[in-house]
C-alpha positions as CSV (number, residue, x, y, z in Angstrom):
1,M,36.8,-38.7,19.6
2,K,37.1,-39.8,15.4
3,V,33.7,-40.9,15.6
4,L,33.0,-37.3,16.6
5,K,34.5,-35.6,13.8
6,Y,32.8,-38.0,11.2
7,I,30.2,-37.2,12.2
8,L,30.5,-32.9,12.4
9,K,31.9,-33.3,9.1
10,F,29.0,-34.7,7.5
11,L,26.8,-32.5,8.9
12,W,29.1,-30.3,7.7
13,R,28.6,-31.2,3.5
14,L,24.8,-31.9,4.5
15,V,24.3,-28.1,5.7
16,K,26.2,-27.5,2.2
17,A,25.0,-29.3,-0.2
18,I,21.1,-27.9,1.3
19,L,23.2,-24.3,1.3
20,I,24.0,-25.0,-2.6
21,C,20.7,-26.7,-3.3
22,L,18.6,-23.7,-1.9
23,A,21.3,-21.0,-3.8
24,I,20.1,-23.2,-6.6
25,I,16.1,-22.9,-6.3
26,L,16.7,-19.2,-5.9
27,L,18.8,-18.6,-8.5
28,F,16.9,-20.5,-11.1
29,P,13.7,-17.7,-11.2
30,L,16.6,-15.4,-12.5
31,L,17.3,-16.9,-15.4
32,L,13.5,-16.3,-16.4
33,Y,14.9,-12.0,-17.1
34,I,15.9,-13.6,-19.9
35,V,12.7,-14.0,-21.8
36,P,11.2,-10.5,-21.7
37,A,11.2,-8.8,-24.8
38,R,11.9,-4.7,-24.0
39,Y,9.2,-2.5,-25.7
40,N,8.9,0.9,-27.5
41,F,6.0,2.9,-25.1
42,P,3.8,5.1,-27.0
43,E,4.2,8.6,-26.3
44,P,1.6,10.1,-23.0
45,R,-0.9,12.0,-25.1
46,P,-4.1,13.6,-23.8
47,F,-8.1,12.2,-24.7
48,E,-8.1,14.0,-28.2
49,G,-11.6,14.6,-30.4
50,N,-14.1,16.7,-30.6
51,Q,-16.7,14.6,-28.5
52,W,-17.3,13.1,-25.5
53,F,-17.2,9.7,-24.6
54,N,-19.5,9.1,-22.2
55,P,-19.2,5.2,-19.6
56,Y,-23.2,5.9,-18.8
57,R,-25.3,6.8,-22.3
58,E,-26.5,3.2,-21.7
59,M,-27.0,3.4,-17.8
60,D,-30.7,2.6,-16.8
61,S,-31.0,3.6,-13.3
62,T,-33.5,1.1,-12.1
63,H,-30.2,-2.0,-12.7
64,W,-27.7,-1.2,-10.3
65,L,-25.9,-4.1,-9.6
66,H,-23.5,-4.7,-6.1
67,A,-19.8,-6.8,-7.1
68,N,-16.5,-7.3,-5.5
69,Y,-13.8,-9.6,-7.6
70,H,-10.7,-9.6,-4.7
71,M,-11.5,-11.8,-2.2
72,H,-9.4,-15.1,-1.6
73,S,-10.5,-19.2,-0.3
74,R,-8.3,-22.1,1.1
75,A,-6.2,-22.8,-1.6
76,W,-3.1,-25.1,-2.7
77,A,-3.6,-26.6,1.0
78,G,-3.8,-24.0,3.4
79,L,-0.3,-22.4,2.0
80,T,-1.6,-18.7,1.0
81,D,-2.8,-15.9,2.9
82,G,-7.0,-16.6,3.0
83,S,-7.1,-20.8,4.3
84,E,-9.5,-20.5,7.2
85,N,-12.3,-19.4,4.3
86,K,-14.3,-22.0,2.9
87,D,-15.5,-21.6,-0.6
88,H,-18.9,-21.5,0.0
89,H,-18.7,-19.3,3.5
90,V,-17.2,-16.9,1.6
91,Y,-20.1,-16.8,-1.3
92,D,-23.0,-17.1,1.1
93,T,-21.5,-13.7,3.4
94,Y,-21.7,-11.6,0.4
95,R,-24.3,-13.0,-1.2
96,K,-26.7,-12.4,2.0
97,A,-24.5,-9.2,2.2
98,G,-26.5,-8.3,-1.0
99,F,-23.6,-8.8,-3.9
100,E,-24.9,-9.9,-6.5
101,S,-22.0,-10.7,-8.8
102,V,-19.1,-12.5,-6.9
103,S,-15.7,-13.9,-8.1
104,I,-13.5,-15.8,-5.4
105,S,-9.7,-14.6,-7.2
106,N,-6.7,-17.3,-5.3
107,Y,-3.5,-17.3,-6.2
108,Q,-2.8,-18.9,-9.2
109,S,-5.8,-21.2,-9.0
110,I,-9.5,-20.7,-10.3
111,N,-12.3,-21.5,-8.5
112,K,-14.5,-23.8,-9.6
113,L,-17.6,-23.4,-7.6
114,Y,-21.1,-22.6,-8.7
115,A,-19.0,-22.9,-12.4
116,D,-22.6,-24.7,-13.7
117,D,-24.1,-21.0,-12.9
118,S,-25.3,-18.1,-15.7
119,S,-22.9,-15.4,-13.0
120,Y,-20.5,-17.7,-13.0
121,I,-17.3,-15.7,-13.3
122,P,-14.2,-17.1,-13.5
123,A,-11.5,-15.7,-12.3
124,Y,-7.9,-15.3,-10.6
125,E,-5.1,-13.2,-9.2
126,H,-1.8,-13.7,-11.1
127,G,1.6,-12.9,-10.1
128,Y,3.9,-14.4,-6.5
129,G,6.7,-11.9,-6.7
130,L,8.0,-9.9,-3.4
131,Y,6.9,-6.4,-4.5
132,K,2.9,-7.2,-5.5
133,N,2.9,-6.6,-9.1
134,H,-0.6,-8.8,-8.9
135,H,-3.4,-8.8,-11.9
136,L,-6.7,-9.8,-11.8
137,C,-7.9,-11.9,-14.5
138,L,-11.9,-11.9,-15.1
139,G,-13.7,-14.1,-17.0
140,A,-10.2,-16.3,-16.9
141,K,-9.5,-19.6,-19.5
142,R,-6.8,-20.4,-17.8
143,V,-3.4,-19.2,-15.4
144,V,-0.9,-17.7,-16.6
145,W,2.8,-19.5,-14.6
146,F,4.7,-17.4,-15.5
147,D,6.4,-14.7,-13.2
148,L,9.1,-12.8,-12.6
149,P,9.1,-13.2,-8.5
150,Y,12.5,-10.4,-7.8
151,G,11.2,-7.5,-9.1
152,Q,10.0,-5.7,-12.1
153,N,11.2,-2.8,-14.5
154,I,8.7,-1.3,-17.0
155,H,10.1,-3.9,-19.8
156,H,8.6,-6.8,-17.5
157,K,5.8,-5.7,-15.9
158,Q,4.5,-4.7,-20.4
159,F,5.9,-8.6,-21.0
160,I,4.1,-9.5,-18.0
161,L,0.3,-8.4,-19.4
162,N,1.1,-9.1,-22.8
163,K,1.3,-12.8,-21.5
164,L,-2.0,-12.6,-19.9
165,R,-4.3,-10.4,-22.5
166,P,-4.8,-13.7,-24.7
167,T,-5.9,-15.9,-21.5
168,T,-8.6,-13.7,-20.1
169,E,-11.5,-11.3,-20.8
170,I,-10.4,-8.2,-18.8
171,I,-6.9,-7.7,-16.8
172,S,-6.9,-5.4,-13.8
173,V,-3.7,-4.1,-12.0
174,N,-4.6,-5.0,-8.5
175,H,-3.9,-2.8,-5.9
176,P,-0.8,-1.0,-7.5
177,S,0.3,1.2,-4.7
178,F,0.7,-1.4,-2.4
179,F,4.6,-2.4,-2.0
180,K,5.3,-0.3,-4.5
181,G,4.2,-2.3,-7.5
182,F,4.2,-0.1,-9.9
183,R,4.5,3.8,-9.4
184,P,2.7,6.0,-10.7
185,E,4.9,7.4,-13.6
186,D,4.8,3.6,-14.9
187,F,1.1,4.2,-16.0
188,T,2.1,6.7,-18.4
189,K,3.9,4.0,-20.3
190,L,1.7,0.8,-20.1
191,T,-0.4,-0.1,-22.2
192,G,-3.0,-3.3,-22.6
193,Y,-5.1,-3.6,-19.6
194,D,-8.7,-2.8,-19.1
195,F,-8.7,-1.5,-15.3
196,I,-6.9,-0.4,-11.7
197,E,-8.1,-1.9,-8.8
198,V,-8.3,1.8,-7.6
199,L,-10.1,1.3,-4.7
200,N,-8.8,-1.5,-2.3
201,G,-9.4,-2.9,1.6
202,F,-5.1,-2.3,1.8
203,R,-4.2,0.2,-0.2
204,N,-5.7,3.3,-2.7
205,S,-3.9,3.9,-5.9
206,V,-5.6,7.2,-7.2
207,P,-2.9,8.8,-9.0
208,H,-2.0,5.7,-11.1
209,W,-5.1,6.1,-11.9
210,D,-5.0,9.8,-13.1
211,S,-1.4,8.9,-14.3
212,A,-2.7,7.2,-17.4
213,L,-6.1,8.8,-17.7
214,S,-3.3,12.3,-18.4
215,A,-1.0,10.3,-20.5
216,G,-4.7,8.8,-22.9
217,R,-4.9,5.2,-21.6
218,P,-8.3,5.0,-21.3
219,A,-8.0,2.7,-17.7
220,L,-11.3,2.1,-15.7
221,I,-12.2,1.4,-12.3
222,L,-12.2,-1.5,-10.5
223,A,-12.9,-1.5,-6.4
224,N,-12.6,-5.0,-4.3
225,D,-12.7,-5.9,-0.8
226,D,-9.3,-8.1,-1.0
227,M,-10.7,-10.0,1.6
228,H,-8.5,-12.2,3.1
229,D,-10.3,-13.6,6.7
230,I,-14.4,-14.1,6.2
231,N,-15.0,-13.9,9.6
232,N,-13.0,-10.2,9.6
233,I,-16.6,-8.4,9.1
234,K,-14.3,-4.9,9.1
235,E,-13.3,-6.4,5.4
236,I,-15.9,-7.3,3.8
237,G,-17.9,-5.0,1.4
238,R,-15.2,-1.6,2.4
239,R,-14.4,-1.3,-1.1
240,F,-16.9,-2.6,-4.2
241,T,-17.8,-1.8,-7.3
242,V,-21.3,-1.4,-8.6
243,V,-22.5,-2.4,-11.9
244,N,-24.6,-1.6,-14.4
245,A,-26.4,-4.3,-16.1
246,P,-30.0,-6.1,-16.8
247,S,-29.2,-9.5,-14.7
248,N,-25.9,-10.9,-12.8
249,A,-25.3,-13.3,-15.8
250,R,-21.6,-13.0,-17.2
251,G,-21.9,-11.5,-20.1
252,K,-24.2,-9.2,-19.2
253,I,-21.9,-7.8,-16.0
254,I,-18.7,-8.3,-18.6
255,N,-19.7,-5.9,-21.0
256,A,-20.9,-3.2,-18.4
257,L,-17.4,-3.4,-16.9
258,K,-15.8,-3.3,-20.1
259,E,-18.1,0.1,-21.7
260,G,-17.2,1.5,-17.7
261,N,-21.2,1.9,-16.8
262,A,-20.3,1.1,-13.3
263,F,-18.4,2.6,-10.4
264,G,-16.2,2.4,-7.2
265,V,-17.6,2.7,-4.2
266,Y,-15.2,3.9,-0.9
267,Y,-17.4,2.3,2.3
268,R,-15.5,3.4,5.3
269,G,-18.4,1.4,8.0
270,E,-19.3,2.8,11.3
271,E,-17.1,1.2,14.9
272,G,-17.9,-2.0,16.2
273,E,-21.0,-2.4,13.0
274,S,-22.1,-5.8,11.7
275,L,-22.8,-7.3,8.9
276,H,-26.3,-7.2,9.4
277,D,-26.1,-3.7,9.7
278,K,-23.6,-3.8,7.1
279,T,-26.3,-5.0,4.4
280,G,-29.5,-3.0,5.6
281,K,-27.0,0.0,4.3
282,F,-25.9,-1.4,0.7
283,A,-30.1,-1.9,0.0
284,R,-30.0,1.4,0.5
285,L,-26.7,3.0,-1.2
286,P,-27.4,6.4,-2.6
287,V,-29.4,5.4,-6.4
288,M,-27.5,7.9,-9.8
289,K,-30.8,8.7,-11.5
290,S,-28.6,9.9,-14.5
291,F,-25.6,10.6,-15.8
292,T,-25.8,12.8,-19.6
293,V,-23.2,15.0,-21.4
294,S,-25.3,17.4,-23.7
295,N,-23.9,20.7,-25.1
296,D,-20.4,20.3,-23.8
297,T,-22.3,20.2,-20.0
298,L,-21.8,17.1,-17.7
299,R,-25.2,16.1,-15.7
300,I,-25.5,14.7,-12.9
301,E,-28.3,12.9,-11.2
302,L,-29.3,10.7,-7.8
303,D,-32.0,10.4,-6.0
304,T,-30.7,11.8,-2.8
305,T,-28.8,14.6,-1.1
306,A,-25.3,14.4,-1.5
307,F,-22.7,16.1,1.5
308,E,-20.2,17.4,-2.0
309,F,-19.6,16.4,-6.0
310,R,-15.9,17.0,-7.1
311,F,-14.9,17.1,-10.6
312,F,-11.9,16.1,-11.1
313,G,-9.6,16.6,-14.2
314,Q,-5.9,16.3,-16.6
315,H,-2.8,14.8,-13.5
316,G,-5.6,14.7,-11.0
317,K,-7.0,18.6,-10.9
318,L,-9.6,19.9,-8.7
319,L,-11.5,21.7,-11.4
320,K,-14.8,22.4,-8.9
321,K,-16.4,21.6,-5.7
322,T,-20.8,21.2,-5.3
323,S,-22.3,20.8,-2.1
324,G,-25.5,19.5,-0.6
325,T,-27.5,18.9,-3.2
326,R,-29.2,16.3,-5.8
327,N,-27.9,18.0,-8.8
328,A,-24.2,18.7,-10.3
329,F,-22.7,20.1,-13.3
330,Y,-19.8,21.0,-14.8
331,V,-18.7,23.0,-18.1
332,L,-16.3,21.3,-19.9
333,K,-14.2,23.5,-21.6
334,P,-11.8,23.3,-24.0
335,E,-8.9,22.4,-22.3
336,D,-10.1,19.7,-20.8
337,K,-9.1,15.5,-21.3
338,Y,-10.6,13.7,-19.1
339,V,-13.1,14.4,-16.2
340,R,-14.1,12.2,-13.6
341,T,-16.3,12.8,-10.5
342,V,-15.9,11.4,-7.0
343,I,-19.6,11.8,-4.6
344,L,-19.4,12.3,-1.0
345,F,-21.7,11.3,1.4
346,S,-20.4,12.1,4.7
347,T,-21.2,12.5,8.4
348,K,-19.9,14.7,11.3
349,S,-19.6,11.2,12.7
350,N,-18.1,9.6,9.9
351,P,-16.3,11.9,7.9
352,E,-15.4,9.7,5.2
353,G,-18.5,8.0,5.2
354,L,-19.7,7.0,1.9
355,Q,-17.9,7.8,-1.4
356,F,-18.2,6.6,-5.0
357,F,-15.8,6.8,-7.3
358,L,-17.1,7.1,-11.2
359,N,-15.8,6.4,-14.4
360,P,-14.4,9.2,-16.0
361,V,-16.4,11.2,-19.7
362,M,-13.2,11.4,-22.4
363,R,-12.5,13.3,-24.8
364,S,-12.7,11.0,-28.6
365,A,-13.2,11.5,-32.0
366,D,-15.9,9.5,-32.5
367,G,-17.9,9.3,-29.2
368,N,-16.8,6.0,-28.4
369,K,-14.3,4.9,-25.8
370,P,-10.5,5.8,-26.9
371,I,-9.0,2.9,-28.0
372,M,-5.8,1.6,-25.8
373,P,-2.7,2.6,-27.2
374,H,0.1,-1.0,-27.7
375,A,3.6,-1.3,-27.0
376,T,5.7,-2.6,-29.6
377,V,8.8,-4.7,-29.2
378,N,12.6,-3.3,-30.2
379,Q,13.7,-6.6,-31.2
380,T,17.1,-5.5,-31.5
381,I,17.3,-4.4,-28.3
382,T,15.5,-7.3,-27.0
383,T,17.8,-9.4,-28.7
384,L,21.1,-8.4,-27.3
385,T,19.4,-7.9,-24.1
386,R,19.2,-11.9,-23.8
387,I,22.2,-12.3,-25.5
388,G,23.9,-10.3,-22.6
389,L,21.9,-11.9,-19.8
390,A,22.7,-15.0,-21.4
391,L,26.6,-14.6,-21.2
392,I,26.2,-12.7,-17.9
393,F,24.7,-16.4,-16.5
394,L,27.1,-18.6,-18.5
395,V,30.0,-16.7,-16.2
396,V,28.6,-16.9,-13.0
397,I,27.7,-20.5,-13.9
398,V,31.6,-21.7,-15.1
399,A,32.6,-19.4,-12.0
400,F,30.5,-21.5,-9.4
401,I,31.9,-24.9,-11.2
402,R,35.6,-23.5,-10.7
403,I,35.0,-22.4,-7.7
404,M,33.3,-26.0,-6.4
405,Q,36.0,-27.9,-8.4
406,V,39.6,-26.1,-6.3
407,R,37.0,-26.6,-3.0
408,K,37.5,-30.0,-3.9
409,K,40.6,-30.4,-4.5
410,K,41.2,-28.2,-1.2
């Protein structure tokens, strides 16, 4: 009987020790919340100027390339989603499907396959928090490990963007609507990013994009599959970016993306469609032949008839529809601050079908892309917040130690 009591007592102490260790491990990340700064955000201010920035002003209609930059392969010994996807299989599948520019973007890991190829663009998906506050770092120099895993307020989100900025050529806010990691109103404040992943294989985030544009943030569109299972045909080619560049060389692609000379594609395939079927359709995508802004009139010309052109403005307001034509125009009005276009190619059997989400024209003082404003650090509030949080953690630690001492005496 004494042996049994001894064993039970030992097991109880072991369980308590394990629970304490787990509590410490789980509570440790809370200390990271002392680090972020507090910011003064620039006020939302619609784009201004007498000229229009046209992202397609350098467009060559013979140089459209298909791209996808958000996909996962086996990483971290198979712990992350995508563990069954071999690197070569991912690349080979996308290349066979007609994608000329491809990057594997695993969580917190830069994939090195084909690193010597001129088309290679290093990428990874930053973030490991509970609420999917993720970013695509395209043209990444190194991995940033700092993150705030238990949720983020607007200051935390800005701090992460500022941490990423010096380490990568392009920052895209990934699937902002996923798990409500970012709210549309966040984009009336956030600065320091380049793209919003408006079209994602699991979630679309159009309201977030309109929120940013309406606030005078020159956010451009990215569209990606967010592929996790290369053997699931439905996950391949459902969202992608079409880039206007003379080649798939890294520099050419990055420059075209930054200029906005690209558009997002939403593709909803037919039921039972094979990868071969998709590949054929991608090879025969409608071609945007021209996109011009002249005398305050925006004109678009395609090589095929679209079901409908839709023009959207401030706060996502629908401004005009034009149906059943290859050419469409919109007369830009004095009250327009930006205008973006969605082109639909639908059929009776597939109403959502194929859609092109074009980058917007934006008001500009000199015809160039408006400059992203900058959030500045509020040093006083930052210092006071850090001191306050440090004191709270100190009180919690002291209280924990006292409780443990009292229990030991008992």
